[in-house]
matplotlib code that plots the C-alpha trace (Angstrom):
import matplotlib.pyplot as plt

x = [1.6, -1.2, -0.6, -1.9, -4.2, -6.2, -6.7, -8.1, -10.4, -11.6, -12.5, -14.8, -17.0, -19.7, -19.3, -23.0, -22.8, -20.6, -21.8, -22.8, -26.1, -27.1, -30.0, -29.7, -32.2, -32.4, -30.2, -32.1, -30.1, -27.1, -24.7, -26.5, -26.4, -22.7, -21.8, -23.7, -22.1, -18.6, -19.6, -20.9, -17.8, -15.2, -17.0, -17.3, -13.6, -12.7, -15.0, -13.8, -10.1, -10.1, -13.4, -14.6, -17.5, -18.1, -17.3, -18.3, -20.1, -20.1, -16.3, -15.8, -18.1, -16.3, -12.9, -14.2, -15.8, -12.6, -10.5, -12.9, -13.6, -10.0, -11.0, -8.4, -7.9, -8.5, -5.7, -2.9, -2.4, 0.6, -1.1, -4.1, -1.9, -0.3, -3.7, -5.0, -1.9, -2.2, -5.9, -5.7, -2.8, -4.9, -7.8, -5.4, -3.9, -7.4, -8.6, -5.4, -6.1, -9.7, -8.7, -5.8, -8.1, -10.1, -6.9, -5.3, -8.2, -8.3, -4.5, -4.8, -7.5, -5.5, -2.3, -4.3, -5.5, -2.1, -0.4, -2.4, -1.1, 1.5, 5.1, 4.3, 6.5, 6.3, 9.2, 9.2, 8.5, 5.4, 6.8, 5.5, 7.5, 7.3, 10.1, 9.1, 12.4, 15.8, 19.0, 22.6, 21.9, 25.1, 25.7, 22.6, 22.3, 23.3, 24.1, 27.6, 26.4, 25.1, 22.1, 20.6, 16.9, 13.9, 10.6, 6.9, 4.9, 1.2, -1.7, -3.6, -6.4, -3.9, -3.3, 0.3, 1.6, 5.3, 7.5, 10.9, 9.6, 10.5, 12.9, 16.5, 16.8, 17.8, 21.0, 21.5, 23.6, 21.9, 23.5, 21.1, 17.8, 14.9, 11.4, 9.9, 11.5, 10.0, 11.7, 15.2, 14.3, 13.1, 16.1, 18.3, 16.7, 17.7, 20.7, 21.6, 19.1, 16.3, 12.8, 10.6, 7.1, 6.7, 3.6, 4.6, 2.3, 1.7, 3.9, 6.9, 5.9, 4.2, 2.2, -0.8, 0.6, 0.9, 3.7, 2.7, 1.2, 1.2, -1.8, -1.0, -3.8, -2.7, -2.4, -1.9, -0.4, 2.0, 3.0, 6.4, 7.7, 11.5, 14.2, 17.8, 19.6, 23.1, 24.9, 28.3, 30.3, 30.7, 34.1, 32.7, 33.5, 30.9, 29.0]
y = [7.0, 7.1, 7.3, 9.4, 6.5, 7.2, 10.8, 9.6, 7.2, 9.9, 12.1, 9.4, 8.9, 11.1, 10.4, 10.7, 14.5, 15.8, 19.3, 21.2, 22.3, 18.7, 17.5, 13.9, 11.3, 7.6, 5.9, 4.3, 4.6, 2.4, 5.4, 6.5, 3.0, 2.6, 6.0, 5.3, 1.9, 3.5, 5.9, 3.2, 0.9, 3.7, 5.2, 1.8, 1.1, 4.6, 4.3, 0.9, 1.8, 5.1, 5.1, 8.3, 9.9, 12.9, 14.4, 17.5, 16.0, 19.2, 19.6, 16.0, 16.5, 19.7, 18.0, 15.2, 17.6, 19.7, 16.7, 15.1, 18.3, 19.7, 22.7, 24.6, 22.9, 24.9, 22.8, 21.2, 17.5, 17.4, 19.6, 17.3, 14.3, 16.1, 17.1, 13.6, 12.1, 14.6, 14.1, 10.3, 10.5, 12.7, 10.2, 7.3, 9.0, 9.8, 6.2, 5.0, 7.3, 6.2, 2.5, 3.1, 4.9, 1.7, -0.5, 1.9, 1.7, -2.1, -2.2, 0.0, -2.2, -5.3, -3.9, -2.8, -6.3, -7.8, -5.5, -7.2, -10.7, -12.2, -11.9, -9.1, -6.0, -2.6, -0.4, 3.4, 3.4, 1.3, -2.0, -5.0, -8.1, -11.5, -14.0, -17.4, -19.1, -18.0, -18.8, -18.5, -15.2, -13.8, -10.5, -8.9, -7.9, -4.2, -1.9, -3.4, -7.0, -9.3, -11.3, -14.5, -15.0, -17.1, -15.2, -15.5, -12.3, -12.0, -9.5, -9.3, -11.4, -14.3, -14.1, -15.1, -13.0, -13.9, -16.5, -18.2, -21.4, -24.4, -22.0, -20.9, -18.2, -14.7, -12.8, -9.0, -6.4, -4.4, -1.1, -0.9, 1.0, -1.5, -0.7, -2.0, -0.1, -2.3, -5.4, -3.8, -2.4, -5.9, -7.8, -5.6, -7.0, -10.6, -12.8, -15.8, -18.6, -16.4, -16.5, -13.5, -12.5, -8.9, -6.8, -3.8, -0.8, 0.9, 3.8, 1.4, -0.4, 1.0, 3.7, 4.8, 3.3, -0.3, -1.9, -2.1, -5.5, -6.4, -8.0, -5.7, -3.0, 0.6, 1.3, -2.3, -3.5, -6.4, -9.5, -11.0, -14.2, -14.0, -16.6, -15.2, -18.1, -16.6, -13.5, -12.2, -9.1, -7.1, -8.7, -12.2, -13.1, -15.4, -13.9]
z = [-12.9, -15.5, -19.2, -22.0, -22.9, -19.8, -20.9, -24.2, -22.4, -20.1, -23.0, -24.5, -21.4, -22.9, -26.5, -27.0, -26.1, -28.9, -28.5, -25.3, -27.0, -27.9, -25.9, -24.6, -25.6, -25.1, -27.7, -30.6, -33.8, -34.4, -33.9, -30.7, -29.2, -30.2, -28.7, -25.5, -25.2, -25.4, -22.6, -20.3, -20.9, -20.4, -17.4, -15.7, -16.2, -14.9, -11.9, -10.9, -11.4, -9.7, -7.6, -9.2, -7.3, -9.5, -12.9, -14.9, -17.9, -20.0, -19.6, -20.7, -23.7, -24.6, -24.5, -26.7, -29.1, -29.4, -30.2, -32.7, -34.6, -34.4, -32.3, -30.3, -26.9, -23.8, -22.1, -24.1, -24.4, -22.2, -19.6, -19.4, -18.9, -15.9, -14.5, -14.8, -13.0, -10.2, -9.7, -9.8, -7.3, -4.9, -5.2, -4.4, -1.4, 0.0, -0.5, 1.3, 4.3, 4.5, 4.4, 6.8, 9.4, 9.9, 10.1, 12.6, 15.0, 14.7, 15.4, 18.4, 19.9, 19.2, 20.9, 24.0, 24.5, 23.7, 26.2, 29.0, 28.2, 30.5, 29.2, 26.7, 27.0, 25.2, 24.2, 24.3, 20.5, 21.0, 19.7, 21.7, 22.2, 23.8, 24.4, 23.0, 23.4, 24.9, 23.1, 24.3, 26.1, 24.6, 22.8, 21.4, 17.8, 17.1, 14.3, 13.5, 13.2, 10.5, 11.4, 9.9, 10.8, 10.1, 10.3, 9.8, 9.1, 9.5, 9.9, 13.2, 11.7, 11.5, 7.8, 7.0, 4.1, 4.2, 5.8, 5.5, 7.1, 4.8, 3.1, 3.7, 6.4, 5.3, 6.1, 6.2, 7.9, 10.7, 9.5, 6.6, 7.0, 6.5, 5.4, 8.6, 11.3, 14.0, 12.7, 13.1, 16.6, 17.6, 16.4, 18.5, 21.6, 20.6, 21.0, 18.8, 19.3, 20.6, 19.2, 19.8, 18.8, 17.8, 17.4, 15.2, 15.1, 11.7, 12.6, 12.8, 9.6, 6.5, 8.2, 6.0, 2.8, 1.4, -0.6, -4.3, -5.0, -1.3, 0.6, 3.5, 3.9, 4.6, 8.3, 9.2, 12.5, 11.7, 13.7, 13.2, 14.8, 14.5, 15.3, 15.4, 13.8, 13.6, 14.7, 13.6, 13.4, 10.1, 9.9, 10.2, 13.8, 15.3, 18.3]

ax = plt.figure().add_subplot(projection="3d")
ax.plot(x, y, z, "-o")
ax.set_aspect("equal")
plt.show()
């Protein structure tokens, strides 16, 4: 996840402390100011990128000193790379859980209010749905069908993050396992021509995580408006 470059950057955070016995003083000389500037810049980058809350300055200084002065390393280079990756991963997972906690509470409150609205139904799994338009009232989508849909996906604050409106609809078989479990469950309630509004709790979506590069916060409750444009069997028979 993180590269060896990050390891080297981490070692330079306290370049001004090249030995554990050196006493810190306000940088005045050209070398001191240069060294302190490296520490500030690297530490700022690391803190912003990984939200670091604490470090052991002496260990960082010792690591830097050992590398610069060719001393025997207490932990080998490959070992430090692995340690950094694991530590950054733990920090990332903790930040995801903290962010998800707030989103989960907001989602629960939203769904409580939504459940009271006329026409809204809730499945055993917790998926909420509302029929916006009925189609041909024929065969409902199921595992052995291929569906073609239009959809609009948004967060509970109304922010639309994905949509096929003004685009071609998408087609896919229902026997695949989609990322958003609630979408597949919801489509199976629909017949060709139906348009439903689904409120999908985080447990049926991305849970405490968030897709890489996505605007969806961890723990988000999602809203999908789906129109089932076409329904056919795996063999191609129209339903």
